[in-house]
C-alpha positions in Angstrom: 0.1 0.0 0.0 1.1 3.7 -0.4 -0.5 6.4 1.6 -0.7 10.1 1.5 0.9 10.7 5.0 4.2 12.1 3.4 6.5 9.9 5.3 4.8 9.8 8.5 4.3 6.4 10.0 0.9 5.1 10.9 -0.8 7.7 13.1 1.4 10.6 12.2 4.8 9.8 14.1 8.0 10.9 12.5 9.4 7.9 10.4 12.6 6.5 11.7 15.1 4.8 9.4 13.8 1.4 10.4 10.2 2.6 9.5 11.4 3.9 6.2 12.6 0.4 5.3 9.2 -1.1 6.5 7.4 1.6 4.4 9.5 0.7 1.3 8.5 -3.1 2.0 4.8 -2.2 2.2 5.1 -0.1 -1.0 6.6 -3.0 -3.0 3.2 -4.1 -4.6 4.0 -2.5 -7.9 6.8 -4.0 -10.1 8.0 -6.7 -7.9 8.9 -8.8 -10.9 6.0 -10.8 -12.5 5.5 -14.2 -13.7 6.5 -15.9 -16.9 9.9 -17.2 -17.8 11.5 -17.5 -21.3 8.8 -19.6 -22.9 5.1 -20.1 -23.0 5.2 -23.6 -21.3 6.9 -22.0 -18.2 4.3 -19.2 -18.3 1.3 -21.7 -18.4 2.8 -23.6 -15.8 3.2 -20.4 -13.3 -0.3 -19.3 -14.5 -1.8 -22.7 -13.3 0.0 -22.7 -10.1 -1.1 -19.2 -9.0 -4.5 -19.4 -10.5 -6.3 -19.2 -7.1 -4.4 -16.2 -6.3 -5.6 -14.4 -9.5 -1.9 -13.4 -10.4 1.0 -15.3 -11.7 3.7 -12.9 -10.6 6.9 -14.6 -9.4 8.4 -17.9 -10.3 11.5 -19.9 -10.9 13.5 -19.7 -14.0 16.5 -21.5 -15.5 20.0 -19.9 -15.0 21.2 -18.4 -18.1 24.5 -17.7 -17.0 27.4 -18.5 -19.3 30.1 -17.6 -16.9 30.7 -19.3 -13.5 31.2 -17.2 -10.3 35.0 -17.0 -9.5 36.4 -19.2 -6.9 38.4 -16.4 -5.4 36.3 -13.1 -6.2 37.6 -9.6 -5.7 35.4 -7.0 -3.9 36.8 -3.7 -5.2 36.4 -2.4 -8.8 38.1 0.5 -10.6 36.6 3.2 -12.5 37.2 1.7 -15.8 35.1 -1.5 -14.9 32.0 0.7 -14.2 32.5 2.8 -17.4 32.7 -0.4 -19.4 29.7 -2.0 -17.6 27.5 1.1 -18.1 28.6 1.4 -21.8 27.6 -2.3 -22.5 24.5 -1.9 -20.7 23.3 1.1 -22.6 24.4 -0.5 -25.9 22.0 -3.2 -25.0 19.0 -1.1 -24.6 19.3 -0.5 -20.9 18.0 3.1 -19.9 18.8 3.5 -16.2 21.6 2.0 -14.1 21.6 2.5 -10.4 23.6 1.3 -7.5 22.6 0.6 -3.9 23.0 -1.3 -0.6 20.2 -4.0 -0.3 18.3 -4.2 2.9 16.9 -7.7 4.1 13.4 -6.2 3.9 13.4 -6.1 0.2 14.7 -9.8 -0.4 11.8 -12.2 -0.6 14.5 -15.4 0.1 16.3 -16.4 3.2 19.5 -15.3 1.4 21.0 -11.9 1.8 22.9 -9.8 -0.6 24.9 -6.7 0.4 24.7 -4.6 -2.9 22.9 -4.5 -6.3 23.0 -2.9 -9.6 19.4 -1.8 -10.8 18.4 -1.8 -14.4 15.5 -0.5 -16.2 14.4 -1.3 -20.0 11.6 0.8 -21.9 8.4 -1.0 -22.5 7.5 -0.7 -26.3 4.5 1.2 -27.7 3.1 -2.1 -28.8 2.5 -3.3 -25.4 0.8 0.0 -24.3 -1.2 0.2 -27.2 -2.6 -3.6 -27.3 -5.7 -4.2 -25.3 -5.4 -6.7 -22.4 -5.5 -10.2 -23.8 -3.4 -13.0 -25.2 -1.5 -10.7 -27.7 -0.7 -8.0 -25.0 0.5 -10.8 -22.7 2.8 -12.3 -25.3 4.3 -9.0 -25.9 4.8 -8.4 -22.2 6.3 -11.8 -21.6 8.7 -11.1 -24.6 9.8 -7.9 -22.9 10.6 -9.6 -19.8 12.4 -12.2 -21.8 14.6 -9.7 -23.4 15.3 -7.9 -20.0 16.1 -11.1 -18.5 18.6 -12.2 -21.3 20.3 -8.6 -21.1 20.6 -9.1 -17.3 22.4 -12.4 -17.5 24.6 -11.2 -20.3 25.7 -8.2 -18.0 26.2 -10.6 -15.0 28.4 -12.8 -17.1 30.4 -9.6 -17.9 30.7 -8.7 -14.3 31.8 -12.4 -13.4 34.5 -12.2 -16.3 36.0 -9.4 -14.3 36.3 -11.6 -11.3 33.3 -10.6 -9.2 30.4 -12.6 -7.8 27.0 -11.9 -9.0 23.3 -13.3 -8.4 20.8 -12.3 -11.0 17.2 -11.2 -10.1 15.3 -12.3 -13.0 12.7 -9.4 -13.8 9.7 -11.8 -13.8 10.9 -13.5 -10.7 10.1 -12.8 -7.0 13.5 -12.8 -5.4 13.4 -9.0 -4.6 10.8 -6.2 -4.6 11.9 -4.2 -7.6 10.2 -0.8 -7.4 11.3 -0.2 -3.8 14.9 -1.4 -4.8 14.9 1.2 -7.8 13.7 4.0 -5.5 16.7 3.1 -3.3 19.0 3.2 -6.1 17.8 6.8 -6.8 16.2 6.0 -10.2 12.9 7.4 -9.5 9.9 7.1 -6.9 7.2 4.7 -6.5 3.8 6.4 -7.7 0.3 5.8 -6.5 0.0 2.7 -8.9 2.9 1.0 -7.0 5.1 1.4 -10.1 8.5 2.9 -10.1 8.4 6.3 -12.1 11.7 7.7 -13.5 12.5 11.0 -15.2 13.6 9.1 -18.3 10.6 6.6 -18.6 7.8 7.5 -16.4 6.3 4.3 -15.2 6.9 2.7 -18.8 9.6 0.2 -17.7 10.7 -3.2 -16.7 13.1 -3.5 -13.8 15.9 -6.1 -13.1 18.7 -6.3 -10.7 22.1 -7.9 -10.3 23.3 -8.5 -6.6 27.0 -8.2 -6.4 29.7 -8.5 -3.9 31.5 -5.3 -5.0 32.2 -3.1 -2.1 33.1 0.4 -3.7 29.8 1.0 -5.5 29.8 4.3 -7.3 26.8 5.8 -5.4 26.0 9.2 -6.6 23.9 12.0 -5.4 20.6 12.0 -7.1 17.7 14.6 -7.6 14.8 14.3 -5.0 11.9 12.4 -6.7 9.8 12.2 -3.5 7.6 14.9 -4.8 6.3 12.3 -7.2 3.9 10.6 -4.7 2.5 14.1 -3.4 1.5 14.6 -7.2 -0.1 11.3 -7.4 -2.2 11.8 -4.5 -3.6 14.8 -6.2 -4.0 12.9 -9.6 -5.6 9.4 -9.2 -5.8 8.7 -12.8 -4.3 5.2 -12.4 -7.0 4.4 -9.9 -9.8 5.3 -12.3 -8.1 3.7 -15.3 -8.0 0.3 -13.8 -10.8 -1.8 -15.3 -10.6 -4.6 -12.5 -10.6 -2.0 -9.6 -7.3 -3.5 -8.4 -6.3 0.0 -7.2 -8.7 1.3 -4.6 -8.6 4.2 -2.0 -9.2 3.4 1.5 -9.4 5.5 4.8 -6.7 5.2 7.2 -7.2 5.3 11.1 -6.2 8.9 11.1 -8.9 10.1 8.6 -6.7 10.2 5.7 -6.6 8.0 2.6 -4.2 5.5 1.1 -4.0 3.4 -2.1 -4.5 -0.3 -1.7 -3.4 -2.8 -4.4 -5.6 -6.0 -4.5 -3.3 -8.4 -6.3 -6.0 -11.1 -7.2 -7.9 -8.4 -9.2 -4.8 -7.4 -11.4 -4.5 -8.6 -14.9 -1.2 -7.1 -15.6 0.6 -10.4 -15.1 -2.1 -12.5 -16.8 -3.3 -10.4 -19.7 -0.7 -7.8 -20.2 -3.0 -5.0 -18.9 -1.2 -1.4 -19.0 -4.1 0.9 -18.5 -2.5 2.3 -15.3 0.6 3.1 -17.3 -1.2 4.4 -20.4 -3.3 7.0 -18.5 -0.5 8.0 -16.1 0.6 11.6 -16.9 4.3 10.8 -16.4 3.8 8.7 -19.6 1.4 10.9 -21.6 3.3 14.2 -20.7 6.7 13.4 -19.6 8.4 13.8 -16.3 9.5 17.4 -16.9 6.3 18.6 -18.0 4.5 17.1 -14.9 7.3 18.4 -12.7 6.9 22.1 -14.0 3.1 22.0 -13.8 3.3 20.6 -10.2 5.9 23.4 -9.2 3.7 26.2 -10.6 0.7 24.8 -8.9 2.6 24.7 -5.6 3.9 28.2 -6.2 0.5 29.6 -6.6 -0.9 27.9 -3.5 2.0 29.5 -1.6 1.2 33.0 -3.0 -2.5 32.6 -1.7 -1.2 31.4 1.7 0.9 34.5 1.9 -1.8 36.8 0.9 -4.1 35.2 3.6 -1.3 35.7 6.1 -1.0 39.3 5.1 -4.7 39.9 5.7 -4.6 38.4 9.0 
């Protein structure tokens, strides 16, 4: 769930670092990595096994690695390594590359991983423009398969340099992808639960590579937290969902929060993208929405100052 409490926990208490982690975990209902492997047979099996849940998100997929993890891995990489890695990733179609430590609250297995490389890939117009159904789902699966193949290829590249990796397949359930992308500074989780980035809005797929490299090139990034403030005033994704998988509910404090009902969502089973298609971040672009939001807030501040002067 995501709420409109603006980083307040439960009934308005200031959020601690521990609560922040819990909030991220609660917000992971979006792109947590959905079902379907690299072929239809795997897809059909996943659908059958999760039919009672109404969603096929998550599953086991064959390891596509061509390079084994090194026996004596290094833990420190030089600048040239990261430059070569990012150059290769972009040449394969990856749009965003982020780095982040990984907290156990985001991992959906008993294993723990210290750090991660987070990747995004653009969803094609064909997926967005195709109505939910077998054709849309086939396009959706193909995009996830492509993202999976790219991720394994980049993992092999890292292993060849002498580092240990573990791939989180974009259609798998090893990690909560949207919160991981937010922690990596790529964007912010919107009201739909999907990660929204400046480059792609919500029109993206996410994967991750867990690594043992200790000196990640962590960068200062722009504050994207305003996205949720905008989303709370928008709500178009809620109205666009034909299955009512996104609903607004009241909190104990009299506010509202958005709840995701997984068994109603047909994004994993029929390739539905209506929440993405109607999102202003997809229709207008990040900068357009940000400029409009800033102007709106500026007008509100001016009105508040005038009222204060009158008093």
